[in-house]
Every structure is written in C-alpha cells, then in structure tokens.
MIBAMI-253225 format. One line per field, with one value per residue: residue number from 0; x, y, z of N, C-alpha, C, CB in turn. Coordinates in Angstrom, 1 decimal. Glycine has a CB too. Example, Ala and Ser with C-alpha at 12.3 -4.5 7.8 and 13.67 -1.06 7.14 Angstrom:
% residues 2
k: [0|1]
n.east: [13.2|12.8]
n.north: [-5.7|-2.2]
n.up: [7.8|7.1]
ca.east: [12.3|13.7]
ca.north: [-4.5|-1.1]
ca.up: [7.8|7.1]
c.east: [13.2|12.9]
c.north: [-3.3|0.0]
c.up: [7.8|7.9]
cb.east: [11.3|14.1]
cb.north: [-4.5|-0.6]
cb.up: [9.0|5.7]
//
This chain:
% residues 54
k: [0|1|2|3|4|5|6|7|8|9|10|11|12|13|14|15|16|17|18|19|20|21|22|23|24|25|26|27|28|29|30|31|32|33|34|35|36|37|38|39|40|41|42|43|44|45|46|47|48|49|50|51|52|53]
n.east: [-12.9|-10.0|-9.1|-6.4|-5.0|-2.9|-0.9|-0.5|2.4|5.3|8.3|9.5|8.9|8.8|6.8|3.6|3.2|5.7|6.3|6.6|4.0|3.4|2.3|0.9|1.4|-0.2|-1.7|-5.0|-4.8|-2.0|-2.0|-3.7|-2.3|0.1|-1.0|-2.0|0.4|1.5|-0.1|0.5|-0.8|-2.7|-1.0|0.3|-1.9|-2.7|-0.5|-0.7|-3.1|-2.4|-0.5|-2.0|-3.7|-1.9]
n.north: [35.1|34.0|32.1|30.4|29.3|26.9|26.8|24.2|22.1|22.9|23.5|26.9|29.1|27.2|26.2|24.5|22.8|21.9|19.9|16.4|14.0|11.1|8.0|4.8|2.6|0.0|-2.7|-4.2|-7.0|-7.4|-6.8|-8.8|-11.1|-10.8|-10.9|-13.5|-15.0|-14.5|-16.0|-19.0|-21.4|-21.4|-21.4|-23.8|-25.5|-25.0|-26.0|-28.7|-29.3|-28.9|-30.9|-33.2|-33.0|-33.3]
n.up: [22.8|21.2|18.5|17.2|14.2|12.7|9.8|7.3|7.6|5.9|4.2|4.3|1.7|-0.3|-2.9|-2.9|-5.0|-5.6|-3.9|-3.7|-4.1|-2.5|-3.5|-3.2|-5.6|-6.5|-8.0|-7.9|-8.3|-7.8|-5.1|-4.0|-4.7|-3.2|-0.6|-0.6|-0.8|1.7|3.3|4.6|4.9|2.8|0.6|0.9|0.7|-2.0|-3.4|-2.7|-3.9|-6.6|-7.0|-6.6|-8.8|-10.9]
ca.east: [-11.8|-9.4|-8.6|-5.3|-4.9|-1.6|-0.9|0.2|3.9|6.1|9.4|9.1|9.4|8.6|5.4|3.0|3.3|7.1|6.4|6.0|2.9|3.8|1.1|1.3|0.9|-0.3|-3.0|-5.8|-4.2|-0.8|-2.3|-4.3|-1.2|1.0|-1.7|-2.0|1.7|1.7|-0.9|1.3|-1.7|-3.3|0.0|0.5|-3.1|-2.6|0.6|-1.2|-4.1|-1.7|0.2|-3.1|-4.2|-0.9]
ca.north: [34.1|34.0|30.8|30.5|28.1|26.7|26.3|22.9|22.3|22.7|24.5|28.2|29.5|26.1|26.1|23.2|22.0|21.3|18.8|15.2|13.3|9.7|7.2|3.4|2.1|-1.4|-3.1|-5.1|-8.3|-7.5|-6.8|-10.1|-12.1|-10.6|-11.4|-14.9|-15.5|-14.3|-17.0|-20.2|-22.5|-21.3|-21.7|-25.3|-26.1|-24.8|-26.9|-30.0|-29.5|-29.0|-32.2|-34.2|-32.9|-33.9]
ca.up: [22.8|19.9|18.1|16.2|13.3|12.1|8.4|7.1|7.7|4.7|4.3|3.9|0.3|-1.2|-3.3|-2.6|-6.2|-5.7|-3.0|-4.4|-3.4|-2.6|-3.6|-3.4|-6.9|-6.5|-8.6|-7.1|-8.5|-7.0|-3.6|-3.7|-4.8|-2.0|0.6|-0.7|-0.5|3.2|4.0|4.4|4.8|1.5|-0.4|1.0|0.1|-3.4|-3.8|-2.6|-5.0|-7.9|-7.0|-6.8|-10.2|-11.8]
c.east: [-11.3|-8.9|-7.6|-5.2|-3.5|-1.7|-0.2|1.7|4.5|7.2|9.0|9.7|9.3|7.1|4.9|3.2|4.7|7.2|5.8|5.0|3.2|2.5|1.6|0.6|0.9|-1.7|-3.7|-5.2|-2.9|-1.0|-2.8|-3.2|-0.3|0.3|-1.8|-0.7|2.1|1.0|-0.3|0.3|-2.4|-2.3|0.2|-0.7|-3.1|-1.6|0.0|-2.3|-3.5|-1.1|-0.9|-3.6|-3.2|-0.8]
c.north: [33.9|32.5|31.0|29.2|28.1|26.2|24.9|23.1|22.0|23.8|25.8|28.5|28.3|26.0|24.6|22.3|21.3|20.1|17.5|14.6|11.8|8.9|5.7|3.0|0.6|-1.7|-4.0|-6.5|-8.5|-7.6|-8.2|-11.2|-12.0|-11.1|-12.9|-15.5|-15.4|-15.4|-18.4|-21.4|-22.6|-21.7|-23.3|-26.0|-26.1|-25.8|-28.3|-30.3|-29.7|-30.4|-33.3|-34.2|-33.5|-35.4]
c.up: [21.4|19.7|17.0|15.5|12.8|10.7|8.3|7.0|6.4|4.8|3.7|2.5|-0.7|-1.6|-3.1|-3.8|-6.3|-4.8|-3.7|-3.5|-3.6|-2.6|-3.8|-4.7|-7.0|-7.1|-7.6|-7.2|-7.7|-5.5|-3.2|-3.7|-3.6|-0.8|0.6|-0.3|1.0|3.9|3.7|4.2|3.4|0.4|-0.3|0.4|-1.4|-4.0|-3.8|-3.7|-6.4|-8.0|-7.2|-8.2|-11.2|-11.6]
cb.east: [-12.3|-8.3|-9.8|-4.0|-5.9|-0.7|-0.2|-0.3|4.4|5.3|10.7|9.6|10.8|9.1|5.3|1.6|3.1|8.1|5.8|7.1|1.5|4.7|0.1|0.8|1.8|-0.1|-2.8|-7.2|-4.0|0.1|-3.3|-5.4|-0.4|1.3|-3.1|-2.4|2.8|1.2|-2.4|2.2|-2.8|-3.8|1.4|0.7|-4.4|-2.2|1.8|-1.9|-5.1|-0.7|0.9|-4.3|-4.5|0.5]
cb.north: [32.8|35.0|29.9|30.8|28.1|25.8|27.3|22.2|21.4|22.9|24.0|29.3|29.9|24.7|26.5|23.4|22.8|22.4|19.1|14.2|13.6|9.3|7.6|2.6|2.7|-2.0|-3.7|-5.1|-8.7|-6.3|-5.7|-10.4|-11.9|-9.1|-10.7|-15.4|-14.8|-13.0|-17.0|-20.5|-22.5|-19.9|-21.0|-25.7|-25.4|-23.4|-26.8|-30.2|-28.3|-27.9|-32.5|-33.9|-31.4|-33.2]
cb.up: [23.4|19.8|17.5|16.9|12.2|12.9|7.5|5.8|8.8|3.4|3.6|4.9|0.4|-0.6|-4.8|-2.2|-7.5|-5.3|-1.6|-4.7|-4.0|-1.5|-4.7|-2.1|-8.1|-5.1|-10.0|-7.6|-9.9|-7.4|-3.3|-4.7|-6.1|-1.9|0.7|-2.1|-1.3|3.7|3.6|5.5|5.8|1.2|-0.1|2.4|0.6|-3.8|-3.0|-1.2|-5.0|-8.1|-5.7|-5.8|-10.6|-11.6]
//
C-alpha cells in the first residue's frame, strides 16, 4: 500500500525564505493591560478605589 505525501502549500518557484512569517509582537504587559480593559467590572473597581483614595 503506497502512501502519498503532499508538500506544504506555497506558490511554485517562490523560495520559503521569501515568504514573510507573521508573528504577534505583544509584550506581557501590553497583553495584561488589554485584558484588564476588557473587564468592565475591574475597570470600575479601579476607578472607585482611586476616587476613594483621593
């Protein structure tokens, strides 16, 4: 029984080094800040704490 394998899909004649690799460039702090801002209860709690301190 023969098994055929397909090569990774890329345009013919294009070397693999010519294809750009996309990576998400986000730091740990940027990711944490973005997730905090999505949490409305946490943002409101932070605002209330800041108002009480002032």
